[in-house]
C-alpha positions as CSV (number, residue, x, y, z in Angstrom):
1,M,-30.1,13.8,-4.8
2,N,-28.6,16.1,-7.4
3,T,-29.8,15.1,-11.1
4,S,-26.5,14.2,-12.4
5,V,-26.6,11.2,-9.8
6,A,-30.2,10.6,-9.9
7,N,-29.9,10.4,-14.0
8,S,-26.9,8.4,-14.0
9,D,-27.0,5.2,-16.1
10,M,-27.9,2.5,-13.6
11,T,-25.9,0.1,-14.7
12,H,-25.6,-2.1,-11.2
13,L,-29.4,-3.1,-11.9
14,A,-28.2,-5.2,-15.0
15,K,-24.7,-5.8,-14.3
16,D,-23.6,-9.9,-13.7
17,A,-23.2,-10.0,-9.8
18,D,-20.4,-12.2,-10.8
19,W,-18.5,-9.6,-12.8
20,W,-15.4,-9.2,-10.7
21,R,-14.9,-12.9,-10.2
22,G,-11.7,-13.2,-12.7
23,A,-11.8,-9.4,-13.9
24,V,-9.0,-8.0,-15.5
25,I,-8.7,-4.3,-13.4
26,Y,-6.3,-1.6,-14.5
27,Q,-5.2,0.4,-11.7
28,I,-5.1,4.5,-12.6
29,Y,-2.6,6.7,-10.1
30,P,-4.6,9.9,-10.9
31,R,-2.2,12.3,-10.4
32,S,0.2,10.7,-12.7
33,F,-1.6,9.4,-15.9
34,Q,-3.3,12.3,-17.6
35,D,-2.9,16.4,-16.7
36,D,-5.4,18.0,-18.4
37,N,-5.7,21.4,-17.2
38,G,-1.8,22.1,-17.4
39,D,-0.8,22.7,-13.6
40,G,1.5,19.6,-13.8
41,I,-0.7,16.7,-11.6
42,G,-3.4,14.5,-13.0
43,D,-6.7,15.0,-12.8
44,L,-10.6,13.1,-13.6
45,R,-10.5,14.6,-16.7
46,G,-7.3,13.8,-17.8
47,I,-7.9,10.2,-17.3
48,T,-11.9,10.7,-19.1
49,R,-9.8,11.8,-22.0
50,R,-7.4,8.9,-22.2
51,L,-10.1,5.7,-20.8
52,P,-11.0,4.3,-24.5
53,Y,-6.8,3.6,-24.4
54,V,-8.0,1.9,-21.0
55,A,-10.9,0.2,-23.0
56,S,-9.0,-0.8,-25.7
57,L,-6.6,-2.9,-23.7
58,G,-9.4,-5.6,-23.2
59,V,-9.5,-4.9,-19.3
60,D,-12.9,-4.9,-17.4
61,A,-12.9,-2.4,-14.6
62,V,-10.5,0.4,-13.4
63,W,-9.2,1.5,-9.8
64,I,-8.3,4.8,-8.9
65,S,-6.4,5.4,-6.7
66,P,-8.1,8.9,-4.0
67,F,-9.0,11.5,-5.2
68,F,-10.9,13.0,-2.5
69,T,-10.2,16.3,-0.9
70,S,-7.1,15.6,1.1
71,P,-4.3,18.1,2.3
72,M,-2.3,15.3,0.4
73,K,0.1,14.8,3.2
74,D,0.1,10.8,1.3
75,F,-1.1,12.3,-1.6
76,G,-4.9,11.4,-0.9
77,Y,-4.3,8.7,1.5
78,D,-4.9,11.1,4.1
79,V,-8.7,12.5,3.2
80,S,-10.3,15.6,4.8
81,D,-14.0,15.2,3.0
82,Y,-15.2,12.0,1.8
83,R,-18.0,13.3,-0.6
84,D,-16.3,15.5,-2.9
85,V,-13.5,15.5,-5.5
86,D,-10.6,18.1,-4.3
87,P,-10.4,20.7,-6.6
88,M,-6.6,20.0,-7.8
89,F,-8.3,17.0,-9.1
90,G,-12.4,18.6,-11.0
91,T,-15.4,18.3,-9.6
92,L,-18.5,15.9,-8.8
93,A,-19.2,17.0,-12.1
94,D,-16.1,15.7,-13.7
95,F,-16.2,12.5,-11.7
96,D,-20.0,11.6,-13.3
97,A,-18.8,12.5,-16.4
98,L,-15.6,10.2,-15.8
99,V,-18.5,7.4,-14.9
100,Q,-20.7,7.5,-17.4
101,T,-17.6,7.5,-20.1
102,A,-16.2,4.4,-18.6
103,H,-19.9,2.7,-18.5
104,G,-20.0,3.8,-22.3
105,L,-17.0,2.0,-23.0
106,G,-17.8,-1.2,-20.5
107,L,-15.3,-0.3,-18.0
108,K,-16.6,-1.0,-14.3
109,V,-15.1,2.0,-12.3
110,M,-13.5,1.1,-8.7
111,I,-12.3,3.5,-6.1
112,D,-9.9,3.6,-3.5
113,L,-11.7,3.7,-0.2
114,V,-9.8,4.8,2.8
115,L,-11.8,4.1,5.6
116,S,-8.9,2.6,8.5
117,H,-7.8,6.6,8.8
118,S,-8.4,10.0,7.8
119,S,-6.6,13.1,7.8
120,D,-5.9,15.2,10.8
121,Q,-7.5,17.9,9.0
122,H,-11.3,16.2,8.4
123,P,-13.8,17.9,10.7
124,W,-14.6,14.9,12.6
125,F,-10.9,14.6,14.1
126,V,-11.0,18.2,14.6
127,E,-14.1,17.8,16.5
128,S,-12.9,14.7,18.1
129,R,-9.9,16.0,19.3
130,A,-11.0,19.1,21.4
131,D,-11.7,17.6,24.0
132,R,-13.3,14.2,25.6
133,D,-16.8,14.8,25.6
134,N,-18.0,15.7,22.3
135,A,-20.2,13.7,20.3
136,R,-17.1,12.2,18.4
137,A,-14.7,12.5,21.3
138,N,-14.9,8.5,20.7
139,W,-14.8,8.2,16.9
140,Y,-10.7,8.1,17.2
141,V,-8.2,6.0,18.9
142,W,-7.7,8.2,22.2
143,A,-5.5,6.5,25.3
144,D,-4.1,7.9,28.5
145,A,0.3,7.8,28.6
146,K,1.0,5.1,30.8
147,P,2.2,6.7,34.4
148,D,5.6,7.1,33.3
149,G,4.0,9.3,30.3
150,S,5.0,6.9,27.5
151,P,2.7,5.7,24.9
152,P,-0.2,3.2,25.8
153,S,1.4,0.7,24.1
154,N,4.8,-0.4,21.8
155,W,3.1,0.0,18.3
156,L,5.0,1.3,15.4
157,S,3.8,2.7,12.6
158,I,4.9,1.9,9.3
159,F,5.6,5.3,8.2
160,G,8.4,4.9,11.3
161,G,8.3,6.0,14.9
162,S,5.7,5.2,17.7
163,A,2.4,4.7,16.3
164,W,0.8,6.9,19.1
165,T,1.0,11.2,19.1
166,W,0.5,12.8,21.9
167,D,-2.1,15.4,21.5
168,A,-2.0,18.8,24.3
169,R,-5.9,19.4,23.9
170,R,-7.1,16.1,25.5
171,C,-3.8,15.5,27.2
172,Q,-3.6,12.0,25.6
173,Y,-2.5,9.7,22.6
174,Y,-3.6,9.2,18.9
175,L,-3.0,5.8,17.0
176,H,-1.8,6.2,13.6
177,N,-0.7,3.5,11.4
178,F,0.7,5.9,9.2
179,L,1.8,9.3,9.0
180,V,1.1,11.3,12.1
181,S,-1.4,13.5,10.2
182,Q,-3.2,10.0,9.5
183,P,-5.4,9.7,13.0
184,D,-6.9,5.9,12.8
185,L,-10.7,5.7,13.1
186,N,-12.0,3.6,16.0
187,F,-14.3,1.0,14.5
188,H,-15.3,-0.1,18.2
189,E,-17.4,2.6,17.8
190,P,-20.8,2.0,16.0
191,A,-21.6,5.5,14.6
192,V,-18.1,5.2,12.9
193,Q,-18.8,2.4,10.8
194,E,-21.9,3.8,9.9
195,A,-20.6,7.2,9.0
196,L,-18.2,4.8,6.8
197,L,-20.9,3.0,5.6
198,D,-22.9,6.1,4.4
199,V,-19.5,6.8,2.2
200,A,-20.1,4.0,0.5
201,R,-23.4,4.3,-0.8
202,F,-22.7,8.2,-1.6
203,W,-20.2,6.8,-4.5
204,L,-22.3,3.9,-5.2
205,D,-25.1,5.8,-5.8
206,R,-23.1,7.6,-8.3
207,G,-22.6,4.9,-10.3
208,V,-19.5,3.3,-8.6
209,D,-19.0,-0.6,-9.3
210,G,-16.9,-0.9,-6.1
211,F,-14.1,-0.5,-4.0
212,R,-10.6,-1.4,-3.4
213,L,-10.4,-1.0,0.7
214,D,-7.0,0.3,1.4
215,T,-5.4,-1.3,4.1
216,I,-8.4,-3.4,5.0
217,N,-6.6,-5.4,7.8
218,F,-5.5,-2.3,9.9
219,Y,-9.5,-1.0,10.6
220,T,-9.7,-2.5,14.1
221,H,-7.5,-2.6,16.8
222,D,-7.3,-4.2,20.4
223,A,-9.2,-2.5,22.9
224,L,-7.0,-3.7,25.5
225,L,-3.9,-2.3,23.3
226,R,-1.5,-4.9,24.4
227,D,1.3,-4.8,23.4
228,N,3.0,-6.6,20.0
229,P,5.1,-9.3,20.8
230,P,8.5,-9.3,19.1
231,L,9.4,-11.1,16.5
232,P,12.4,-13.5,15.5
233,P,15.1,-12.0,13.6
234,E,14.7,-14.8,11.5
235,A,10.6,-14.7,10.7
236,R,11.7,-11.1,9.5
237,N,11.3,-9.8,6.3
238,A,10.5,-6.7,4.1
239,T,7.2,-7.8,2.2
240,I,5.5,-4.3,3.1
241,A,8.3,-2.3,4.9
242,P,11.8,-1.9,3.9
243,A,13.9,-3.6,5.7
244,V,15.7,-0.6,7.7
245,N,12.1,-0.5,9.1
246,P,11.6,-1.7,12.7
247,Y,8.1,-1.9,12.0
248,N,9.4,-5.3,10.9
249,H,10.6,-6.1,14.0
250,Q,7.1,-7.2,15.6
251,E,4.5,-9.7,15.5
252,H,1.3,-7.3,14.5
253,L,-1.6,-9.0,16.5
254,Y,-2.7,-6.6,18.3
255,D,-2.6,-3.2,16.2
256,K,-4.2,-5.0,13.2
257,N,-5.7,-8.4,11.8
258,R,-8.2,-8.2,14.9
259,P,-11.5,-10.4,14.4
260,E,-13.4,-7.4,14.3
261,T,-12.9,-6.3,11.0
262,L,-15.2,-9.3,9.7
263,G,-18.2,-7.6,11.6
264,F,-17.9,-4.3,9.5
265,L,-16.7,-6.4,6.4
266,R,-20.3,-8.0,6.4
267,K,-22.5,-4.7,6.7
268,L,-20.0,-3.5,3.9
269,R,-20.3,-6.2,1.4
270,S,-24.4,-5.9,2.6
271,A,-24.8,-2.4,1.8
272,I,-22.9,-2.9,-1.5
273,G,-25.0,-6.0,-2.2
274,P,-27.8,-3.9,-4.2
275,Y,-25.3,-2.4,-6.9
276,N,-24.3,-5.7,-8.2
277,G,-20.6,-4.0,-6.8
278,A,-17.4,-5.2,-5.4
279,L,-14.9,-5.5,-2.5
280,L,-10.9,-5.6,-3.5
281,G,-9.4,-5.5,0.2
282,E,-5.6,-4.8,0.1
283,V,-3.8,-7.0,3.0
284,G,-0.9,-5.4,4.3
285,D,0.9,-8.1,6.4
286,A,4.4,-9.9,6.3
287,Q,3.7,-12.9,8.1
288,R,-0.1,-14.1,7.6
289,G,-1.5,-12.1,4.2
290,L,-2.7,-15.4,2.8
291,E,-4.3,-16.3,5.9
292,I,-5.6,-13.2,6.2
293,L,-6.6,-13.0,2.4
294,G,-8.7,-16.5,3.2
295,E,-10.3,-15.2,6.3
296,Y,-11.6,-12.5,4.5
297,T,-12.7,-13.9,1.3
298,A,-14.5,-16.9,3.0
299,G,-18.1,-17.4,1.6
300,D,-20.5,-14.9,0.5
301,D,-20.9,-12.1,2.7
302,L,-17.2,-10.6,3.4
303,A,-14.8,-9.0,1.1
304,H,-14.9,-10.1,-2.6
305,M,-11.5,-10.3,-3.0
306,C,-8.3,-9.2,-1.4
307,Y,-4.6,-9.0,-2.4
308,A,-1.7,-9.8,-0.3
309,F,2.3,-9.2,-1.1
310,E,4.1,-12.4,-2.1
311,L,3.9,-11.6,-6.0
312,L,4.5,-7.7,-4.8
313,S,7.8,-8.4,-2.9
314,G,11.4,-8.5,-4.0
315,D,12.4,-11.8,-4.7
316,R,11.7,-12.5,-8.4
317,P,9.2,-16.0,-8.6
318,D,10.6,-19.1,-10.3
319,A,8.4,-21.9,-11.1
320,A,9.1,-23.2,-7.3
321,R,8.0,-19.8,-5.4
322,V,4.9,-19.4,-7.9
323,A,3.2,-23.2,-7.3
324,E,4.7,-22.4,-3.6
325,V,2.4,-19.1,-3.4
326,M,-0.9,-20.7,-5.2
327,N,-0.6,-24.0,-3.2
328,H,-0.7,-21.6,-0.1
329,V,-3.9,-20.3,-1.1
330,A,-4.9,-23.3,-2.3
331,R,-4.8,-24.1,1.0
332,V,-5.7,-21.1,3.1
333,A,-8.5,-19.7,1.1
334,A,-10.1,-22.3,-0.8
335,D,-13.6,-20.9,-0.2
336,G,-11.9,-17.1,-0.9
337,W,-11.0,-15.6,-4.1
338,A,-7.2,-13.8,-4.7
339,C,-6.6,-11.0,-6.5
340,W,-3.3,-10.8,-8.3
341,A,-0.3,-8.3,-9.2
342,Y,3.4,-7.2,-9.9
343,S,3.1,-3.8,-9.5
344,N,1.5,-1.2,-8.0
345,H,1.6,2.7,-6.7
346,D,3.2,0.9,-3.8
347,V,5.8,-1.4,-4.5
348,K,9.2,-1.1,-7.0
349,R,8.0,-1.8,-10.6
350,H,9.0,-5.2,-10.9
351,A,10.4,-4.8,-14.5
352,T,13.7,-3.3,-12.5
353,R,12.7,-5.1,-9.2
354,W,13.0,-8.4,-10.2
355,S,15.4,-7.4,-13.5
356,L,13.6,-8.8,-15.8
357,P,14.1,-9.1,-19.9
358,P,11.2,-8.5,-22.3
359,E,11.1,-12.1,-22.8
360,G,10.3,-12.3,-19.1
361,Q,8.0,-9.8,-19.1
362,R,6.1,-11.3,-21.8
363,L,5.8,-14.7,-20.0
364,L,4.7,-13.2,-16.7
365,A,2.1,-11.0,-18.3
366,T,0.5,-14.4,-19.4
367,L,1.0,-16.1,-16.3
368,L,-0.6,-13.3,-14.5
369,M,-3.8,-14.0,-16.7
370,C,-3.6,-17.9,-16.4
371,L,-3.8,-17.9,-12.5
372,R,-6.9,-18.2,-10.5
373,G,-8.0,-15.3,-9.3
374,S,-8.8,-11.7,-10.5
375,A,-5.7,-9.6,-12.0
376,C,-4.8,-6.2,-11.3
377,I,-2.2,-4.5,-13.9
378,Y,-0.8,-0.7,-12.7
379,Q,-0.9,1.3,-15.6
380,G,2.7,1.7,-17.7
381,E,3.4,-2.0,-16.8
382,E,2.2,-2.9,-20.2
383,L,4.4,-0.3,-21.5
384,G,7.3,-2.2,-19.7
385,L,8.0,1.1,-17.7
386,T,11.1,0.4,-15.2
387,E,11.4,2.2,-11.7
388,A,12.6,6.0,-12.5
389,D,15.5,7.3,-10.2
390,V,14.3,10.0,-8.9
391,A,16.5,12.4,-7.0
392,F,16.5,13.3,-3.3
393,D,15.4,17.0,-4.0
394,D,12.2,15.8,-6.3
395,L,11.2,13.3,-3.6
396,Q,7.6,14.0,-2.7
397,D,6.8,10.5,-0.8
398,P,6.9,10.8,3.0
399,Y,8.1,7.5,3.0
400,G,11.2,7.6,1.2
401,I,12.5,11.1,2.9
402,E,12.6,9.4,6.4
403,F,14.3,6.3,4.8
404,W,16.6,7.5,2.3
405,P,18.7,6.4,0.7
406,E,18.5,2.7,2.5
407,F,14.8,3.3,0.9
408,K,14.0,5.8,-1.5
409,G,10.2,5.6,-1.1
410,R,7.5,4.9,-3.4
411,D,8.0,8.2,-5.9
412,G,10.0,5.8,-8.6
413,C,6.5,3.7,-8.9
414,R,4.4,7.1,-9.6
415,T,6.4,9.1,-12.1
416,P,4.0,10.4,-14.7
417,M,2.2,8.3,-17.4
418,V,4.0,8.8,-20.7
419,W,2.1,9.3,-23.7
420,E,4.1,10.9,-26.7
421,A,8.2,10.2,-27.2
422,S,8.4,13.5,-28.8
423,N,7.3,15.6,-25.9
424,Q,9.8,15.6,-22.8
425,N,6.6,15.4,-20.6
426,G,5.6,12.4,-22.5
427,G,2.7,14.3,-23.6
428,F,1.4,14.0,-19.5
429,T,0.7,17.5,-19.5
430,T,1.8,21.2,-21.4
431,A,2.9,22.9,-17.7
432,A,6.9,23.3,-17.7
433,R,7.5,20.9,-14.8
434,P,5.2,17.8,-13.9
435,W,4.6,17.1,-9.8
436,L,7.3,14.5,-10.4
437,P,9.9,14.2,-13.7
438,V,9.0,12.2,-16.3
439,A,12.0,9.7,-16.9
440,P,13.8,10.5,-19.6
441,E,14.2,6.2,-20.7
442,H,10.3,6.1,-20.6
443,L,10.0,8.6,-23.6
444,G,11.1,6.1,-26.1
445,R,8.4,3.5,-24.6
446,A,5.8,5.7,-24.8
447,V,2.2,4.4,-26.2
448,E,2.5,6.5,-29.3
449,T,5.8,4.6,-30.1
450,A,4.1,1.0,-28.8
451,E,0.9,1.1,-30.6
452,A,3.2,1.7,-33.9
453,D,5.9,-1.3,-32.9
454,D,3.7,-4.6,-33.5
455,D,6.1,-6.1,-31.0
456,A,5.6,-3.9,-28.5
457,L,4.7,-5.4,-24.9
458,L,1.6,-3.4,-25.3
459,H,0.1,-5.2,-27.8
460,H,1.4,-8.8,-26.0
461,Y,-0.7,-7.3,-23.3
462,R,-3.7,-7.2,-25.3
463,H,-2.9,-10.9,-26.6
464,A,-2.7,-12.0,-23.1
465,I,-6.3,-10.3,-21.4
466,A,-8.1,-11.6,-25.1
467,L,-6.8,-15.0,-24.4
468,R,-8.2,-15.0,-20.6
469,R,-11.1,-13.3,-21.9
470,A,-11.9,-16.2,-24.9
471,H,-11.4,-19.2,-22.2
472,P,-13.8,-19.2,-19.0
473,A,-11.5,-21.8,-17.6
474,L,-8.6,-19.0,-17.2
475,A,-11.1,-16.4,-16.1
476,K,-13.3,-18.5,-13.6
477,G,-12.0,-22.1,-13.4
478,T,-10.6,-24.3,-11.1
479,M,-6.6,-24.9,-10.5
480,E,-5.5,-28.6,-10.8
481,D,-2.4,-30.5,-11.1
482,M,0.1,-27.8,-10.5
483,R,3.9,-29.3,-11.0
484,V,6.9,-27.8,-11.4
485,D,9.5,-29.8,-13.9
486,G,12.6,-27.6,-13.2
487,S,12.1,-24.5,-14.4
488,V,8.8,-25.0,-15.6
489,L,5.4,-24.3,-14.2
490,R,2.7,-26.4,-14.8
491,F,-1.5,-26.8,-13.6
492,H,-4.4,-27.0,-15.6
493,R,-7.3,-24.3,-15.5
494,R,-10.7,-26.4,-15.9
495,I,-14.5,-25.1,-15.8
496,G,-17.6,-27.4,-17.3
497,D,-15.8,-29.8,-20.3
498,Q,-13.0,-26.8,-20.6
499,D,-9.6,-27.9,-19.9
500,L,-6.4,-26.1,-20.4
501,L,-2.7,-27.2,-19.7
502,C,-0.6,-24.6,-19.1
503,L,3.0,-24.5,-19.0
504,F,5.6,-21.8,-18.3
505,N,9.4,-21.8,-18.2
506,L,10.2,-19.0,-15.6
507,G,14.1,-19.6,-16.8
508,N,16.2,-18.9,-19.4
509,T,17.9,-22.2,-20.8
510,P,15.1,-24.4,-22.6
511,Q,13.5,-27.3,-20.6
512,T,11.9,-30.7,-21.6
513,V,8.7,-31.9,-20.3
514,T,5.9,-34.9,-20.6
515,L,2.9,-34.3,-22.1
516,P,-0.1,-35.8,-19.9
517,A,-1.3,-39.2,-21.7
518,G,-3.6,-38.4,-24.5
519,A,-3.8,-35.9,-28.1
520,W,-3.1,-32.2,-27.7
521,S,-3.2,-29.1,-29.1
522,I,-1.5,-25.6,-28.6
523,V,-4.1,-23.0,-28.0
524,D,-1.5,-20.4,-27.4
525,A,2.3,-20.4,-27.4
526,V,4.7,-17.2,-26.6
527,P,6.9,-17.4,-29.2
528,E,4.8,-19.1,-31.9
529,M,5.9,-22.7,-31.7
530,T,4.8,-26.3,-33.5
531,L,4.1,-29.8,-32.2
532,T,6.2,-32.5,-33.3
533,T,5.3,-35.1,-30.8
534,T,2.5,-35.5,-28.2
535,K,4.6,-36.9,-25.7
536,T,7.2,-34.7,-25.1
537,I,7.8,-31.0,-25.9
538,T,10.6,-28.7,-25.4
539,L,9.6,-25.2,-24.0
540,D,12.8,-22.5,-24.9
541,G,13.6,-19.8,-22.2
542,W,11.2,-17.8,-21.2
543,Q,8.5,-19.5,-23.1
544,S,4.7,-19.7,-22.3
545,L,2.1,-22.2,-23.7
546,V,-1.5,-22.7,-23.3
547,M,-3.3,-26.5,-24.2
548,K,-6.4,-27.9,-24.8
549,P,-7.2,-31.6,-25.6
550,E,-7.6,-32.8,-29.2
551,G,-10.9,-31.8,-29.9
552,G,-11.7,-30.0,-26.5
553,E,-13.3,-27.1,-26.2
């Protein structure tokens, strides 16, 4: 072990093993956060420079999207070396400095592990495809053609077309649930699992506090390669793939969501245990996302937490919808733990996706901090950034290029972070042209502008996060007595003797609701309000209110 790793602050020995429960996690997309070397692409040194800002939000951890060595066909989600930093992002020494700085600021560091597939340029795949008899011949999913030469099954790629590609070297098909250049690793091969566990240990030894597990439910496939059944049109939805994608036409029983995944998760949980780390899984499934979340987080030997796409979908959540989702989770994941988010690097920014007014963004930020589970914030949402309109000629995302113009891909949520309003590139880079253009409409929402504006959304995010941190019931308590009164969602968060009544008017017209019996006092109200009676209360449109029993904690 090199000196920088051996001498890293061993925070895992002292940190609370339960730190992840109820944590607020800030997602950083490295290409777009801060460019330090002036090449137009964000990097690790840029992240390190901006960590004091992240810490000022009051969050508990950062999740950093992939920065590993990669040909960048899918911008780092196609890894060619799991144990090194791509030169465009810096060096391992830069990463060590980032971790040290984060820990000094009280921030945990979670990194994105992409284990379901690698790049086709990874040495493992180069060796595997060479012939059928080499040491890694079974490390990827290879299969013979059907007698007529067609693919082994009807499985489809999320990025379009068949999930199988013919390889002339082996005269076999290989599986790729995403790009052709992203072959799927074979989790039925024990050596593959051990190699990936070693990857996790490598980063844990460098001081990493946990992993976001990309496409966690794609790890294993049906060993018999059975065809997926068709999905009735009325059951299709565009939760994880655009409506124009025929991927939505299948019930994905055999290409993912297999029970064998649980065995690997137990091994990974065991490996991360001595480090007091945490596992956050991404569950990509349009029909059974919450059920899988419950399966993968049940007990204390699988993933610590997972997120599905119910609150990352296109339908703006009203009170009834939020209650439906929370009640569903309570049924299928009572012994598990969810992580909630409205935006990330894969979906249209929620300010645009849900056509939210500023007061709606404030209410939903408070709601996120009051839901049972952990919470993820995506860079720039605290500024109220909208989805950028990226011209076709500027597109980088292969997903958008494939399905343009009906689906414009993910570049609109990946444009650079804006730090300075007076700079045409928002203070992101000194280069003449960043890797994606800075949206002109974002400049007025730059961090420096928001810091100087007491009414800016940024300050409300700090307020909502502080509210969560000040009340253990919001971070780790139960969620009980869920009710919907018109457009008002209400529930209690409880832990020990602490009882908080949370009310949210998810509509734009005033609503009057009856309070539970007893005397109640206001803990937090946005906009501010005063109590005139203890029996009923009227919430303005998009108003949030947190209360406690008179004399309670």
